[in-house]
C-alpha positions in Angstrom: 15.7 -10.8 -6.3 12.3 -12.4 -5.6 11.0 -15.9 -6.4 7.8 -15.6 -8.5 7.8 -19.0 -10.2 4.2 -19.6 -8.6 3.1 -16.4 -10.5 2.1 -14.5 -7.3 3.9 -11.7 -5.3 2.6 -10.2 -2.2 2.4 -6.4 -1.7 1.4 -4.4 1.5 1.2 -0.6 1.6 0.8 1.7 4.7 -0.6 5.1 3.9 -0.9 8.0 6.3 -1.1 11.8 6.0 2.1 12.2 4.2 3.9 8.8 3.4 3.1 5.6 1.4 5.2 2.7 2.5 4.7 -0.6 0.3 6.6 -3.9 1.1 6.8 -6.4 -1.4 7.5 -10.3 -1.4 7.0 -10.5 2.3 9.2 -7.4 3.2 12.0 -8.1 0.7 11.5 -5.1 -1.1 10.3 -1.7 0.5 9.4 1.4 -1.4 8.6 4.5 0.5 7.3 7.9 -0.8 6.1 11.1 0.4 2.8 12.6 -1.1 0.4 15.5 -0.5 -3.1 14.1 -0.6 -6.1 16.0 -0.7 -9.0 15.1 1.7 -10.5 11.8 0.5 -13.6 10.9 2.6 -16.5 8.5 1.7 -17.3 8.4 -2.2 -14.3 10.7 -2.7 -12.0 8.1 -1.4 -10.2 6.2 -4.2 -7.4 3.4 -4.5 -5.7 2.9 -7.6 -3.1 -0.1 -8.8 -1.0 0.4 -11.7 2.3 -1.4 -13.0 5.1 0.3 -14.9 6.6 -3.1 -15.7 6.9 -4.7 -19.1 4.5 -7.6 -18.5 0.7 -7.6 -17.8 -0.3 -8.1 -14.3 -3.5 -9.4 -12.6 -4.5 -8.2 -9.1 -6.4 -11.1 -7.7 -7.3 -9.7 -4.2 -7.3 -6.1 -3.0 -8.3 -5.3 0.7 -8.1 -1.9 2.3 -8.8 -1.2 6.2 -8.9 2.1 7.9 -7.1 2.6 11.0 -8.6 4.3 14.2 -6.7 7.0 15.9 -4.7 5.8 19.0 -6.4 6.5 22.3 -3.4 7.2 24.0 -0.1 8.0 22.3 3.6 8.6 23.7 2.1 8.0 27.3 0.2 11.1 27.1 
């Protein structure tokens, strides 16, 4: 259960090559999904937000970052 009496809920999503993991309400809820995307670079990259619920929602802020590859991984 999540208290949304203030009308807001946070959602953070981590997306890599084959997994989308979303954390809602400060980590109280987690959804993990395996995906098989096509290459999306520059103008071909898109981010969609949708709602399968019964009530209308408003996305007040949406921010995306691209992470860089690690310089060193697993001590190698």
